[in-house]
Backbone bond lengths (Angstrom), bond angles and torsions (degrees), N, CA, C in turn:
res aa  C-N    CA-C-N  psi(-1)  N-CA   C-N-CA  omega(-1)  CA-C   N-CA-C  phi
1 M - - - 1.480 - - 1.482 104.93 -
2 L 1.395 112.64 134.28 1.465 118.98 173.18 1.510 109.14 -84.45
3 P 1.290 119.16 156.73 1.495 123.02 -176.87 1.583 110.09 -65.09
4 T 1.270 114.14 148.81 1.544 118.81 -175.44 1.574 104.71 -60.74
5 M 1.333 119.04 -41.16 1.439 119.91 -178.86 1.586 114.31 -60.84
6 F 1.212 115.12 -25.39 1.517 123.80 178.00 1.596 104.34 -67.70
7 G 1.320 116.81 -48.89 1.443 121.23 -172.41 1.606 107.32 -67.38
8 H 1.269 118.65 -36.28 1.500 120.36 178.32 1.453 110.07 -69.98
9 E 1.365 121.86 -40.48 1.408 123.84 -176.96 1.633 113.57 -84.47
10 F 1.272 119.59 -38.34 1.369 123.45 -172.07 1.600 117.18 -119.65
11 G 1.320 113.46 -3.92 1.456 116.16 -178.00 1.476 120.58 -47.95
12 D 1.291 114.83 -32.51 1.498 119.12 -176.79 1.692 106.99 -78.62
13 Q 1.296 120.93 -7.20 1.419 123.56 178.03 1.543 111.16 -103.34
14 V 1.360 117.72 1.17 1.453 119.34 179.63 1.554 107.01 -109.67
15 Y 1.306 115.88 126.70 1.473 122.93 -172.78 1.502 110.23 -100.38
16 R 1.277 115.13 -168.54 1.493 121.46 -176.50 1.573 108.96 -60.65
17 Y 1.330 113.87 -34.78 1.433 118.88 -179.97 1.567 107.65 -124.87
18 A 1.367 113.80 137.45 1.542 117.42 179.11 1.666 100.15 -106.09
19 T 1.300 113.73 148.30 1.410 119.73 177.65 1.552 103.97 -109.89
20 L 1.383 113.69 128.80 1.491 125.83 176.23 1.516 106.91 -101.41
21 V 1.288 116.11 124.67 1.451 119.19 -173.57 1.691 106.13 -123.70
22 D 1.281 111.03 120.60 1.507 124.49 -179.16 1.489 109.63 -77.55
23 Q 1.311 116.26 172.04 1.423 127.66 174.87 1.560 114.13 -58.41
24 N 1.235 119.10 -25.46 1.404 123.83 173.52 1.433 117.31 -96.73
25 H 1.281 115.32 16.14 1.487 124.91 179.51 1.510 114.49 61.87
26 N 1.289 118.00 25.48 1.535 123.70 172.43 1.539 100.70 -80.22
27 E 1.399 111.59 141.15 1.482 121.19 -175.49 1.533 108.25 -114.11
28 F 1.341 116.39 136.10 1.424 122.39 170.65 1.393 113.46 -131.36
29 E 1.341 117.22 142.54 1.541 120.55 -179.21 1.476 108.87 -105.68
30 V 1.342 107.57 136.12 1.635 114.21 173.75 1.536 105.03 -128.06
31 L 1.336 114.01 147.18 1.445 122.08 -176.84 1.580 106.45 -73.71
32 V 1.171 115.25 140.26 1.508 122.92 178.55 1.611 106.79 -108.69
33 E 1.362 113.59 124.74 1.489 115.49 -176.13 1.553 103.67 -132.69
34 E 1.383 115.88 140.97 1.385 122.11 177.11 1.484 109.27 -112.59
35 R 1.377 115.40 126.98 1.434 119.33 -177.25 1.547 105.14 -133.14
36 N 1.295 122.18 131.90 1.512 126.18 177.31 1.451 110.66 42.97
37 G 1.423 116.66 45.09 1.469 119.76 173.29 1.531 114.68 81.15
38 K 1.409 115.33 -0.41 1.451 118.83 -177.72 1.503 111.03 -107.79
39 I 1.268 122.71 144.86 1.426 121.53 178.04 1.612 109.10 -107.86
40 Y 1.320 107.14 135.95 1.524 116.50 -175.05 1.605 108.23 -128.11
41 L 1.306 115.60 133.78 1.463 120.37 170.82 1.561 104.83 -88.38
42 T 1.279 117.60 117.78 1.456 116.25 -172.40 1.536 113.82 -121.56
43 K 1.219 125.64 -93.08 1.472 122.31 -171.64 1.511 112.21 -69.54
44 G 1.408 109.98 147.50 1.498 114.11 179.75 1.448 116.33 118.68
45 W 1.458 113.90 -15.38 1.448 119.79 175.35 1.567 114.99 -58.80
46 D 1.238 118.71 -25.57 1.457 120.71 -173.17 1.534 105.68 -72.23
47 V 1.199 120.59 -25.39 1.554 118.31 178.09 1.554 105.15 -69.53
48 L 1.318 121.05 -38.24 1.514 117.69 171.82 1.506 113.69 -56.05
49 R 1.343 113.16 -48.96 1.423 119.77 -176.32 1.599 109.49 -57.42
50 D 1.261 115.84 -46.09 1.451 121.25 178.74 1.472 112.39 -66.88
51 F 1.281 119.97 -44.86 1.448 121.66 -178.82 1.428 118.09 -62.93
52 Y 1.391 113.98 -38.32 1.460 124.27 -177.96 1.499 112.84 -98.23
53 N 1.359 113.88 5.27 1.542 121.54 -178.86 1.484 111.13 50.05
54 I 1.310 116.84 48.47 1.466 118.53 176.91 1.529 112.85 -79.00
55 S 1.308 118.93 124.07 1.429 119.44 -175.67 1.604 109.71 -111.73
56 L 1.204 122.75 -25.75 1.380 122.11 -174.61 1.602 116.14 -127.05
57 G 1.252 117.90 -32.49 1.452 120.36 173.64 1.492 113.21 171.40
58 A 1.312 113.88 165.83 1.488 124.51 178.55 1.389 112.78 -156.83
59 W 1.271 116.16 163.91 1.541 123.65 179.32 1.499 104.30 -124.94
60 V 1.420 114.48 120.67 1.467 122.02 -173.10 1.561 104.80 -115.67
61 T 1.357 115.65 130.22 1.416 123.45 -179.13 1.489 104.85 -116.68
62 V 1.322 123.83 126.35 1.466 120.80 176.92 1.542 110.23 -125.83
63 V 1.259 113.50 146.47 1.492 119.56 -176.78 1.585 105.81 -129.87
64 F 1.352 120.50 125.64 1.370 124.41 -175.42 1.553 109.07 -73.30
65 V 1.253 116.10 127.88 1.487 124.88 -178.64 1.500 112.55 -109.31
66 G 1.321 120.12 -11.68 1.475 126.92 178.73 1.522 113.26 113.32
67 L 1.276 114.73 166.34 1.458 123.35 176.44 1.529 114.86 47.87
68 G 1.299 116.09 39.88 1.507 123.25 177.69 1.560 110.71 74.84
69 K 1.305 122.33 18.57 1.377 121.81 173.85 1.442 113.85 -108.32
70 F 1.333 116.77 150.13 1.426 122.41 174.70 1.495 107.93 -133.90
71 S 1.367 121.58 131.75 1.433 127.50 169.39 1.444 104.74 -70.85
72 M 1.329 117.98 140.12 1.437 120.31 -175.90 1.500 108.17 -131.31
73 N 1.393 117.31 139.73 1.435 127.72 174.75 1.574 104.55 -121.48
74 I 1.252 115.95 131.69 1.401 117.88 -175.88 1.538 108.31 -128.19
75 K 1.360 120.26 127.62 1.463 126.47 174.02 1.399 106.53 -110.59
76 I 1.396 120.99 120.31 1.416 129.46 -178.35 1.484 109.64 -92.48
77 G 1.257 117.71 144.87 1.434 124.67 175.36 1.526 117.85 87.58
78 L 1.324 115.40 153.63 1.415 118.97 -170.73 1.513 111.13 -74.64
79 A 1.360 118.52 -20.65 1.478 119.26 -173.00 1.516 107.33 -65.73
80 S 1.353 122.47 -42.06 1.431 123.92 -178.62 1.577 103.95 -75.12
81 L 1.319 123.68 -28.64 1.406 123.96 175.48 1.500 111.23 -61.00
82 F 1.303 114.08 -52.40 1.372 121.90 -175.26 1.635 112.60 -60.12
83 V 1.305 112.64 -38.88 1.404 120.10 179.59 1.663 108.64 -58.27
84 I 1.295 110.03 -50.64 1.547 119.60 179.48 1.512 108.43 -59.33
85 L 1.319 119.25 -49.59 1.433 123.07 -174.88 1.478 110.45 -65.62
86 C 1.313 121.78 -35.24 1.517 123.53 -179.47 1.374 111.50 -69.62
87 L 1.400 119.63 -29.92 1.414 121.40 -175.69 1.537 111.48 -81.10
88 C 1.366 119.05 -9.49 1.412 118.43 179.63 1.581 109.16 -82.41
89 P 1.367 113.67 143.00 1.445 116.40 -173.37 1.573 107.32 -73.56
């Protein structure tokens, strides 16, 4: 789910599909759904799983860059996930 503030500020720039772009300029499409005033990026994540060969888990960070595109950074594996979770208060 994207933050409510994001929807108010940029909702008109997000279309039916959002494009996630990684550091190597690979592009992945995910379905955008709106429910109860909230925006969700839903179907399409399985393509990321297959492309990056993710078997157990990953941490995905997205930054909106405009026109339905998000820059994406992906950390694969639980080791990096545990480090991030342990740093949270």
